[in-house]
C-alpha positions in Angstrom: 125.6 53.3 76.8 125.3 56.7 75.2 128.0 59.1 76.3 125.4 61.6 77.3 123.4 59.2 79.4 124.5 58.2 82.9 122.8 56.2 85.6 123.4 57.7 89.1 122.9 55.6 92.2 121.6 57.6 95.1 120.9 56.6 98.7 117.4 55.2 98.1 117.0 55.2 94.3 118.5 55.5 90.9 118.1 58.4 88.5 119.2 59.1 85.0 121.3 62.1 84.0 121.4 63.4 80.5 124.2 65.7 79.3 124.4 68.0 76.3 125.9 71.3 75.2 123.7 74.3 74.5 125.0 77.7 73.5 128.5 76.8 74.7 127.3 75.7 78.1 127.6 72.1 79.4 124.2 71.1 80.6 123.3 68.2 82.9 119.7 67.4 83.8 118.2 64.7 86.0 115.4 62.5 85.0 113.7 61.0 88.0 113.6 57.5 86.5 115.4 54.3 87.5 118.0 53.0 85.1 115.9 50.3 83.5 116.4 49.4 79.8 113.1 51.1 78.7 113.9 54.2 80.7 117.4 54.4 79.2 116.0 54.1 75.7 113.6 56.9 76.5 116.5 59.0 77.8 118.4 58.4 74.6 115.5 59.4 72.4 114.9 62.5 74.6 118.5 63.6 74.3 118.5 63.0 70.5 115.4 65.1 70.2 117.1 67.9 72.2 120.2 67.7 70.1 118.1 68.0 66.9 116.3 71.1 68.2 119.5 72.7 69.2 120.8 72.1 65.7 117.6 73.6 64.3 117.8 76.6 66.7 114.4 75.8 68.1 115.3 74.4 71.5 113.5 76.0 74.4 115.0 74.9 77.8 111.8 75.4 79.7 109.8 73.1 77.4 111.9 70.2 78.7 113.2 71.2 82.1 110.9 74.0 83.4 112.2 73.7 86.9 115.9 74.0 86.0 117.8 77.1 87.0 119.3 77.1 83.5 116.0 78.4 82.1 116.7 81.9 83.4 120.3 81.7 82.2 119.1 81.2 78.6 116.2 83.6 78.9 113.6 80.9 78.9 112.5 81.4 82.5 108.9 82.6 82.0 107.5 79.1 82.4 105.5 79.5 79.1 105.8 76.4 76.9 104.0 74.8 74.1 102.0 72.9 76.7 101.0 76.0 78.7 97.3 76.6 78.7 95.6 79.9 78.0 94.3 79.8 81.6 97.8 79.5 83.0 99.1 82.2 80.6 96.3 84.7 81.4 96.4 84.1 85.2 100.1 84.6 85.3 99.8 87.8 83.2 97.0 89.0 85.5 98.9 88.6 88.7 102.1 90.2 87.3 100.3 93.1 85.7 98.7 94.2 89.0 102.0 96.0 90.1 102.3 98.0 86.9 98.7 99.0 86.0 96.3 101.6 87.5 93.9 99.9 89.9 90.9 100.6 87.6 92.7 99.3 84.6 93.8 96.1 86.4 90.2 95.6 87.7 88.9 95.7 84.1 91.6 93.2 83.0 90.8 90.9 85.9 87.1 90.8 85.1 87.8 90.1 81.4 90.2 87.3 82.3 88.2 85.6 85.0 84.7 86.1 83.7 85.2 85.8 79.9 88.5 84.8 78.5 89.4 81.9 80.9 85.9 80.3 80.8 86.0 80.5 77.0 89.6 79.6 76.1 91.2 78.5 79.3 91.5 74.8 78.4 93.4 75.4 75.1 97.1 75.3 75.0 98.7 78.6 73.8 99.7 77.3 70.3 96.2 75.9 69.9 94.5 79.3 70.1 94.1 80.0 66.4 92.7 82.8 64.4 89.7 80.8 63.3 88.8 79.9 66.9 88.9 83.6 67.9 87.0 84.7 64.7 84.2 82.3 65.3 83.8 83.3 68.9 83.9 87.1 68.2 81.3 86.7 65.5 78.8 85.4 68.0 79.2 88.4 70.4 76.6 91.2 70.3 78.9 93.8 71.8 80.4 97.0 70.5 83.8 97.1 68.9 85.1 99.2 71.9 83.7 96.6 74.3 85.3 93.7 72.4 88.6 95.5 72.1 88.7 96.0 75.8 87.8 92.3 76.5 90.6 91.1 74.2 93.3 93.6 75.4 94.7 91.4 78.3 94.7 88.4 75.9 96.5 90.4 73.3 99.1 91.5 75.9 99.6 88.0 77.2 100.0 86.5 73.7 102.5 89.2 72.9 104.6 87.9 75.7 104.3 84.3 74.4 105.4 85.6 71.0 108.4 87.2 72.5 109.3 84.0 74.2 109.0 82.2 70.9 106.2 79.9 72.1 104.1 81.0 69.1 105.1 82.2 65.7 102.6 85.1 65.6 99.9 86.7 67.7 96.6 85.5 66.3 94.8 88.7 67.4 97.1 90.7 65.1 95.4 89.0 62.1 91.9 89.9 63.0 90.0 93.2 62.3 87.1 93.5 64.6 85.0 95.6 62.2 85.1 92.7 59.7 84.2 90.0 62.3 81.6 91.6 64.7 78.0 91.6 63.6 77.2 94.7 61.7 74.6 96.0 64.1 77.2 96.0 67.0 79.7 98.3 65.3 78.0 101.5 66.4 78.5 102.6 70.0 76.4 104.3 72.7 79.3 106.6 73.3 79.6 108.0 69.8 78.1 111.5 69.5 74.4 111.4 69.3 73.5 114.5 71.3 70.2 115.7 72.7 68.5 118.8 71.4 67.4 121.4 73.9 63.8 120.4 73.2 64.7 116.8 74.3 67.1 117.6 77.1 65.3 120.3 79.1 62.0 118.4 79.7 64.0 115.3 80.8 66.0 117.4 83.3 63.0 119.2 84.6 61.3 115.9 85.3 64.0 115.0 87.8 64.3 116.0 91.4 66.9 116.8 94.1 70.5 115.9 93.7 69.7 113.6 90.8 68.5 116.6 88.7 71.4 118.8 89.9 74.0 116.2 88.9 72.6 115.7 85.4 72.0 119.5 84.9 75.6 120.3 85.8 76.8 117.4 83.6 74.8 118.7 80.6 76.1 122.2 80.9 79.8 121.5 81.7 80.7 118.6 79.4 82.5 116.6 82.2 83.5 113.0 81.7 81.5 110.6 83.8 84.5 109.9 86.0 85.1 113.6 86.5 81.5 114.3 87.5 81.7 111.5 90.1 85.0 112.9 91.5 83.9 116.5 91.7 84.4 117.9 95.2 83.3 121.2 96.8 86.9 122.2 97.4 87.2 122.4 93.5 84.2 124.7 93.2 84.6 128.5 93.2 81.2 130.0 94.0 82.6 133.5 93.6 84.2 133.2 90.2 81.6 130.5 89.3 84.2 128.0 88.0 85.1 124.4 88.7 88.6 123.0 88.8 88.8 119.5 87.2 91.8 117.5 88.2 90.6 114.1 89.5 88.5 111.2 88.3 86.9 108.2 89.9 87.0 104.9 88.0 85.9 101.6 89.5 85.7 103.3 92.9 89.3 104.4 92.7 90.3 108.1 92.6 93.1 109.0 90.2 94.2 111.8 88.0 92.3 112.9 84.9 92.5 110.8 81.7 95.2 113.1 80.3 97.3 116.0 81.4 95.1 118.2 79.3 92.2 117.0 81.4 93.3 119.2 84.2 91.4 122.4 83.5 89.2 125.1 84.9 85.6 125.4 83.4 83.6 128.6 83.7 80.0 127.8 84.7 77.1 128.7 82.4 74.1 130.1 84.3 72.2 126.7 84.1 75.3 125.0 85.6 75.4 127.7 88.4 71.8 127.0 89.1 72.4 123.3 89.6 75.3 123.9 92.0 73.4 126.5 94.0 70.6 123.9 94.4 73.0 121.2 95.5 74.8 123.4 98.1 72.1 122.9 100.7 72.5 119.1 100.5 76.2 118.4 100.5 78.4 121.5 100.7 78.7 121.4 104.6 80.2 117.9 104.3 83.1 119.4 102.2 83.3 116.2 100.2 81.9 115.1 96.9 79.4 117.5 95.3 77.1 114.7 94.3 76.2 111.5 96.2 73.7 108.8 95.3 70.7 109.6 97.5 69.7 105.9 97.5 73.0 104.8 99.0 74.6 107.9 100.5 77.8 106.9 98.6 79.5 108.0 95.4 77.8 107.5 92.1 79.0 104.9 89.7 78.7 104.9 86.0 76.2 102.1 86.1 74.0 103.8 88.8 74.0 107.0 86.7 73.1 105.0 83.6 70.2 103.3 85.4 68.9 106.6 86.7 69.0 108.2 83.2 67.1 105.2 81.8 64.4 105.7 84.4 64.3 109.4 83.6 63.9 108.9 79.9 61.1 106.5 80.5 59.3 108.9 82.8 59.8 111.9 80.5 59.1 110.0 77.3 62.5 111.0 76.0 64.3 108.7 73.5 67.1 107.1 75.5 70.8 107.5 74.7 73.7 106.8 76.9 74.1 109.5 79.6 77.6 110.2 78.2 75.6 112.1 75.6 75.5 114.9 78.2 79.1 115.6 77.3 78.4 115.4 73.6 75.4 117.6 73.9 77.5 120.3 75.6 80.1 120.2 72.9 77.8 120.0 69.9 75.4 122.7 71.1 78.2 125.2 71.6 80.0 124.4 68.4 76.8 124.6 66.3 76.3 128.1 67.8 79.7 129.2 66.5 82.0 128.8 69.6 85.7 128.4 68.9 86.6 124.7 68.4 90.0 125.3 70.1 88.3 126.6 73.2 85.7 123.9 73.3 88.6 121.3 73.1 90.1 123.0 76.1 86.8 122.9 78.1 86.5 119.2 77.2 90.0 118.4 78.3 91.6 117.7 74.9 95.1 118.9 74.1 94.3 119.8 70.5 91.3 120.3 68.3 91.9 116.9 66.6 89.3 115.0 68.7 86.8 117.9 68.4 87.1 117.9 64.6 86.9 114.1 64.4 83.9 113.7 66.6 82.0 117.0 66.1 82.9 118.0 62.6 79.3 118.5 61.3 78.5 120.8 64.3 81.7 122.8 63.7 80.5 123.3 60.1 77.1 124.5 61.4 78.8 127.1 63.5 81.0 128.3 60.7 78.0 128.6 58.4 76.5 131.2 60.8 79.3 133.7 59.8 80.2 136.9 61.7 76.7 138.0 62.3 75.7 134.9 64.3 73.5 135.5 67.4 75.0 135.0 70.9 75.1 131.5 72.1 72.0 130.6 74.1 73.0 127.1 75.3 73.1 127.1 79.1 72.3 130.8 79.3 68.7 130.4 80.4 67.8 129.1 83.9 65.6 126.0 83.9 62.2 125.7 85.6 61.9 124.1 89.0 65.2 125.3 90.6 66.0 128.6 92.3 68.4 131.0 90.6 71.9 131.6 91.8 72.2 134.3 94.5 73.5 136.9 92.0 72.6 137.3 88.3 74.4 134.7 86.3 77.0 136.4 84.1 79.5 133.6 83.3 79.6 132.8 79.7 81.6 130.5 77.5 83.9 132.9 75.7 84.7 132.5 72.0 88.5 132.7 72.6 
C-alpha cells in the first residue's frame, strides 16, 4: 500500500484518504470510494499526478478538490478550474459584479451575458475559448466597433480573472483588434459627428408638435447628452437667468450623476432653447418634475423612444436620418464653425479639456479659425423658430466667446 493512500472504515462505508505535502502544508483529502483494488490503483495514479504537478509548480488545488477548505488557504478558492464552462464563469462574474457596478452598467453587462455571450459560448470550457473561435464569431457580426466592444467587456473582465487564477495562460481577447476583424462597413458609428445643417435641422424641428418638438429643439440648441436631456428637471431651470443646471443623468431608467465631474455645468440658453422651454412650461412645469415626458406613455423618455421618434420625424420631413445624438454634435459643430472658443464649447459639452473637442470637431474648429477677427456674430440658435411663441421677454442670452 502506498504510504500516501489509506483506507478508512466509517460507520456505513469505506473511503480512501490520500495525503501529500503542498507548499509546506500536510494535506489529506477524502475520495468517496470504497477500498477496492481498482479504486486504490486510481487513488495511487491520482496522487502521483498531483505530486508531478506540485513538482512542476502547476498544481491547482481547486481543480482536484474544489470543495476543500484548503482551496482558500492556497488562494485557489474561486472555483474556476480547467473544467469550468464559460457559462459558469460569466454567471459567477455577473452575480458578483452587481455589488460594485452602477445599476445601468450592470444591466448592460447582464444583457450581454444572458442574451449574447452565454448562448454563443456558454458550453465551452474556459481554456477552450480560443482566439480563432472569437475571431470567427466577431467577423459575422454586423455591429459597430463600440457595440462589439461593449458586448465583449464582461467576457474580457471574467477572462482576466481566470488569467489571474492561472486557469488560462493569456486572455484571448487581448490578442484581437476589432477593427481588423469586424466587417469594414460596421466600423463607422451612428454616434460619430455627422451633424445637421440648419437647412436640414430647422424644417425637421418645425414639422414636430408639442413636447416632442420642445424636447428636440432644446436638445439641438444646448448640446446635452441623451441621458442629461431625459433627466432634466424644472428645479434645474432658471427662467430668470435663462440657464439650466446639468448635474444628473438617467441611464436604463436609473438616475445617477453625470458621466464625469466636468459634466456638472451651467448652460446659458440660446433664444431658440428659451423658446422651447417657454413652450413646455404650460405642460409640465406645475408638476415640478422632469421637464420632458413621453406624451405616449406619460413616463420618462428612453434613448430608444427618442430614437424612434426622430426616425418618424425624419421620414415625415424628408430629412436624411442620422442618430438623434447628432443634436449634440450639431450644437458643437455649428458654434465652432462660427468661431466660438473651443475651450468654452468643451465646457458647455461637459468636457474637462479641449482634447475631445479637438479630436471630434477638428475640422469645424479650423473653419471657425479661418473666419479671423472680422467674423460675423454667431447666428446658431439666435433666431426663434416658426410655430412656437417667443419667450416672455426678448431673448438676450448668448453663447459667449470666453
